[in-house]
N, C-alpha and C positions, 0 to 999 in steps of 0.2 A: 571546733567549727569546721577548719580549714581542710583536716580529715575528711569531715559530712561531705565537701565540696567536691574534694580530688575525687573519692571513690563517686559519687552523681557522676561525675565529667567523664569519667572513664565506660559507667557503663552507655551512658549519651552515646559515645563515640562510638562503641561497641557496636550498638544493636542501633544505630542509627538508621540504615537503611529500612528498618518496618519499624521505626517506633520517632516519633514527635514527643519530646519531650521539653518543658518549657520551667526554665529555674528563675527563681525571681531572689531577690533578696531575703524574704521570709522563708528560704529554703536554707538560707544561710547561717541566721544568729537563733542561737540555742542559749537566751537570757534566762540567769537566775537570779530571781528578787530573793530580799532579806525576809525572813518570816518578823510579823508584827505582833505586839502583846494584846491578847484584848481587851475593850475597856472597865474588862472588871475589875480588874488589878491596880491599883493606889504603886507606881513605880517609886523605888529611890535605890540609886547608886551613892555606896559608900565606899572608902580606900580605908580600910584596915594596915594601921600599923603594920607590918614582921618583924621590921628591927628598923636601925637606925635609917637606914638608905631604900629601904624595897617598903610595898605596899601590898595589899590581897584587894584586887578587887571584888566588888558584892554586891546582889539586888535583893532587894527586900519588897517582893509582891506581898499587897496587902487587900483583903476583900472586910468590908463591913461585919460581913454576919459571919468571920470565919470562926467554925468551929474545932478546928485544927490547925497544928505548924506540922509544916514537912521539909526538911532540910535536904535540897540535891544534891548530887556527889557526882561531877560529872564522868564521863571515860575518856581513856587517853586522846583519839583523834576527836576529841570535840572539845567545848567549851561551854560558858552557860549559852550562847546566844545561839547556840548548835539544839536547845532543849526547848523553845521556846514553840514550837506545836505542841508539845508533851503539857507545858506550863498551861498554857491555852485549851486543854483537854482536863487537867486537872479542872482548873476553875470552873467548865461547862460542867462538871459530874458533883464534883464538892466545893462545900464553901471552906477555904483555904486560906493562910498563907507559907509563903512558899520563901522561902531563905537558902540561897546559893553562893557561893564564890570561886574566883577562877585560883587553882591549883599558881604557883609562883611559876610563871615563866608563860603559864599559857593563858589567852586574851589581853586583858589590856595591866594584867597583875606582872609585876618586874619580878626580876630573880632568874635562876635557873633551876630548872625540878630537879628532884632525886628522890627517891627511895622515902628516906629519914624526913626529906623535907615537905611530900606531901600531908605526912602524917603531921608532921608539925603546925603547917598550915589549918589541920583541920581543929587540932588543939585553939589556935588562936579564933579562930573564924566561930568558932561553935561558945566560947568564953565570949566574944565580942557580941551574940546572937542573943547568947543569956541575960548580960550584964549591959547591953545599951538599948536592945530595940525589941527582942522575943516579948511575944506573949506571954508568960510564965504558969497562965490560968487555963490555957491551952494546952489537950496530951501533945505531944510530939513525937512522930515518926521518922527515921533519916533512912534515904533512899541511895542506896549509891549504885550508879549503870559501870558495869563491866570492870575496870582499874579503879571506878569510885565503888566498888563492891566492896575492895582491901580496904579504903582510906575506912567505909560505913562499918564494917567489922572491929576498925581500931576507938572509932569515936562511940559504939554501941552503948559501952559502957558508963558513958556521962550522966549523972545524975538527971541533967533535962530529957533526955532521950527515954520515951515509952516502949516504945517497939521499932522492929526494920524490914524495910523493904529490899533485895539484894535479886539486881535483873541485869541480866546476861553477864553473868560475873564469873570466874575462872573457881578453881580448884585449888593449884598452886599451878607457879610459872613454871616450874619445874616437867606436870603433867601437860599442861598445853603445851610445853615446848615438842616433849615425846608425841604428841597428836599432831603437833604441826606436822612433823620430821614424818610422820607415817603418814599422813594421811593427804595432807596440801602439798607435797611433794610430788612429781612422775617417780617412781619406782628406780628410771636408769640412773637420777641424776643423785642419789640419798648415799651409795657409796662411795663417790666424791665429795661428797659437802661434810667441811669438817667445823663447828664452830665451836669459836673460846666463848664460853658464857664467865662472867666476869661472876663470882661465885653470890657476889651481896646481894647480886637479881634475885635468889633466890631465898630472899627473904618475902616476898611478891608471895606469902602463903598463906593462903584462906582457912584451907583445913585445920588447921592449929589454931586460928581465931575464933572461928567457928564450933568448936568446942566449948570455950572457956564463957557464951553466948547464953542465958535462961530467960531473954526478954522473949517475947512474942518477935516473929520473925515470918516472915514470907517469899520465896523462893521465884523470882518468876524469870522464862527462858523460852526463846521465840525456837520451834522447833524444827526449824531449817537455817539455824544459825552454822555454818563452816565454820567460822573461825574459835569461839568457843565452843563447844559442843552442848547440849542440853546434858548429857551423861553426869556433865560437871556439876550443874547445881543440882543434879541426883546426888550425890556425893555430899553436898555441902547439906543437902536437908538431912542423910540420912545419917551424918557427924553431930547433928545437932542437939543439944541435950535439953532443947526448950523445950515447955511442956505443952505450948500452942505454937506450932509449926505447920506448914503448909505450900507446897509445892504446885507451882500452873504453868500448862505449856501453850503457848501461844499458836495455834494448828497457821503454818504457810508464814512464820516471821521468819525474819532474818536478824544479823545481829542489830542491825543500827534501827530495830522495829519504833522506837520512839520519836526518833528525830525526824523520819521525812515520809514516814509510811503512817496514814491519818488515820486508814482502818485497824491497824498492830496494837497505835496508842491508842486508841479506844477501847479495846479489847485490856492493853493492861490496867487502864485508869478501872475500869469497872471491875476488874479484881482484886483492886487495892482496895475499891472500895467495900466490897466485900468482906475482905480480910477486915478493913476497920467495924463494922456495922459488927462482927464477933468477937470482939473485943471486948 
């Protein structure tokens, strides 16, 4: 907010001879409000033991007339709180229960994240959902956003999962790295940039995972995603051997389309709703 204040002050000083500008407190503050869950949901929080000393924060949002279970897996730069607008839109268009959790080191979960760790977190959380709180009589969809797509493709083989939605995810980290170096950096910088990548990071490979899934699967991507390009969802869709698969591109939507863009997340939920109806 202070950058805004300084910028406006400079403009006022520069053009003071011809412009009279009143600058008030309302020009200084740019508040960010916390999103609140709709009253449609009954909210419960659980802390799932993941070792003798750590635990995973999980949320269970339930509706009286739920027709499906949805398991939501967050992206890297977000957590389950970030997805509240998306959860609310899911609740407006669908009758469902939503289960989600924070990977170790995210939100109120203990520990330090790692590739193997977030897969283990998925195993622990889904077992807890299946054994302790989930409605086993309802079909269950697993939805992975961005990094969560990698966790979802590891978890989709679980017996409790009937189908999957992969949202704004990558084909492989190796391909994403090549894309970002080529497209996101100015050409003049590229020859001088030398990256040393721990090869274990290349285990983030959705290409190999998607080849082993035959359950129904929907890929959704934002047309204007300049972090993970839509072409990567097309790659995953083409590699998938599932007899029931589809891909939907949301016009003008960027990488964070379900987190804060209320127009985009309505369209995303609508596509999920259509996908469910055709199963």
